[in-house]
Each structure stands twice: as structure tokens, then as C-alpha cells.
C-alpha positions, -999 to +999 in steps of 0.1 A: -001+000+001+011+036-005+012+063+021-013+087+007-012+109+039+021+126+033+019+122-006+054+110-005+048+081-029+063+057-005+050+022-009+050-006+017+049-043+013+019-059+029+021-079+050+055-070+065+080-099+065+084-097+102+068-082+133+071-082+171+042-073+193+050-061+227+024-069+255+005-093+234-023-100+257-049-114+234-026-111+205-050-098+180-025-077+159+000-106+158-027-131+148-039-108+119-004-106+106+001-143+109-031-150+089-021-123+064+011-141+057+038-125+077+070-147+076+081-142+112+056-132+142+070-126+177+044-126+204+057-111+237+042-103+271+053-095+307+058-127+326+031-130+352+028-167+352+032-195+327-006-196+320-002-163+300+021-180+275+002-213+275-029-192+265-009-174+236+002-208+224-033-222+225-047-193+206-020-195+180-026-232+176-063-231+174-064-202+150-037-214+127-055-247+124-087-230+114-066-211+087-052-242+072-016-236+084+005-267+091+023-272+124+056-271+106+047-238+091+036-224+125+068-235+141+088-218+114+069-185+116+058-181+153+080-173+184+063-169+217 
């Protein structure tokens, strides 16, 4: 897409090749980028307890399965 706000004519690739989400929580932005085809998606959050990261992993696994992504592809593209 191109940045029309600045009229600079700069164009950006979509989706980006990689992303990192700080404070992922429900991880919606990262999940959207994973679904859109981002090659490397890093989900981060503050460590409160292991359940936080277990929930992120479960969300990634369930959604990627619905989108038809293989387990191998998810292992290659996702870091939690």
C-alpha cells in the first residue's frame, strides 16, 4: 500500500515480512499478521505466570489450524 497521507509516494509491502508485538495480551494484531502471511511473528508479554504464555500458544494453535496452516509452518513462523 502507499502512504497517501504524506503524498510521499512511498509504498510498503503488505504484510510485513516480520513483526514483534510487545504486550501481546489477546494477540489480535499478531494473529492478523500471521493470517495475512507475515513470515515471522514474535508474540511477547510480561511474565506474570506460565498460563499467560500457554494461552498465547493455544490461541495461535487453534487459529492457525482454522486457517489451514500446518504445524511445521507455524513452528517456522511463530515465536512466543
